[in-house]
C-alpha positions in Angstrom: 0.0 0.0 0.0 2.7 2.5 1.0 5.6 0.7 -0.7 5.4 2.9 -3.8 5.8 6.1 -1.7 8.8 5.1 0.3 12.0 4.9 -1.8 14.7 4.0 0.7 15.0 1.0 3.0 17.1 1.0 6.1 19.7 -1.1 4.2 19.9 1.5 1.4 20.7 4.2 3.9 23.3 2.0 5.7 25.0 0.8 2.6 25.1 4.2 0.8 28.6 5.0 -0.3 29.4 8.5 -1.5 32.0 9.3 -4.1 34.9 11.3 -2.8 36.3 14.4 -4.5 39.4 16.3 -3.7 37.6 18.1 -0.9 35.6 15.2 0.4 32.2 13.8 -0.5 30.4 15.2 -3.5 28.0 17.8 -2.1 25.4 17.4 -4.9 25.3 13.6 -4.3 25.0 14.0 -0.5 22.3 16.7 -0.9 20.2 14.5 -3.3 20.5 11.6 -0.9 19.4 13.7 2.0 16.5 15.1 0.0 15.4 11.6 -0.7 15.6 10.8 3.0 13.6 13.9 3.9 11.0 13.0 1.4 10.7 9.5 2.9 10.4 11.0 6.4 7.6 13.2 5.2 5.8 10.2 3.8 6.3 8.3 7.1 4.8 11.2 9.1 1.9 11.4 6.7 1.3 7.7 6.9 1.5 7.7 10.7 -0.9 10.6 11.0 -3.4 9.0 8.7 -3.2 5.7 10.6 -3.6 7.5 13.9 -6.7 9.2 12.7 -8.1 5.9 11.4 -7.3 4.2 14.7 -9.1 7.0 16.6 -12.2 6.6 14.3 -12.1 2.8 14.8 -11.9 3.1 18.6 -14.9 5.5 18.5 -16.8 3.0 16.4 -15.9 0.1 18.7 -17.1 2.1 21.7 -20.3 2.9 19.9 -20.8 -0.8 18.9 -20.1 -1.9 22.5 -22.7 0.5 23.8 -25.2 -0.7 21.2 -24.5 -4.3 22.1 -25.1 -3.6 25.8 -28.3 -1.9 25.0 -29.5 -4.7 22.8 -28.4 -7.3 25.4 -30.4 -5.5 28.1 -33.5 -5.3 25.7 -33.1 -9.1 25.0 -33.0 -9.8 28.8 -36.1 -7.7 29.3 -37.9 -9.5 26.5 -36.9 -12.9 27.9 -38.2 -11.9 31.3 -41.4 -10.6 29.8 -42.0 -13.8 27.9 -41.3 -16.0 31.0 -43.6 -14.1 33.3 -46.9 -15.1 31.5 -45.7 -18.7 31.6 -45.5 -18.5 35.4 -49.1 -17.4 35.7 -51.3 -20.4 36.4 -54.9 -21.0 35.6 -55.7 -20.5 39.3 -54.4 -16.9 39.0 -56.4 -16.3 35.9 -59.6 -17.6 37.6 -59.0 -15.4 40.7 -58.5 -12.3 38.5 -61.6 -13.2 36.5 -63.6 -13.6 39.7 -62.4 -10.2 41.0 -63.4 -8.6 37.7 -66.8 -10.2 37.8 -67.3 -8.9 41.3 -66.4 -5.4 40.2 -68.5 -5.5 37.1 -71.6 -7.3 38.4 -71.2 -6.5 42.1 -71.2 -9.0 44.9 -74.3 -11.1 44.3 -73.7 -13.6 47.0 -76.6 -12.0 49.0 -79.3 -12.9 46.5 
C-alpha cells in the first residue's frame, strides 16, 4: 500500500557510499540523498498521522458498537423476562382475576 511512496530502505541508507572528490564527499550527491531521506520521512509522518486518525475513528466505532451491544443485550434480557412471566401465571391466578373482575362489574351477588 505504501511501498510505492517510500523509496529507501534502512539497508539502502546504511549501505550508501558517496564518491569522494578532492575536498571530500560530492556535495550534490549528498544533498540529493538527504532530499530523498527527507521525502521519505515526510511520507512516514503522513502515513503515521493517517493511521492514527483511522485508529481513533475505529476506537470510537468500537465504543459505539459496544454501547449498542449492551443496550441490545439488556433489551433481550427484558424481553426474555417478559416472555417468562406469563408462563408463570397459572390457571388459578387467571380464575382469581376473573372472579375479581366479575365482582367489580356485576357486584357481589352472594346476598341474592
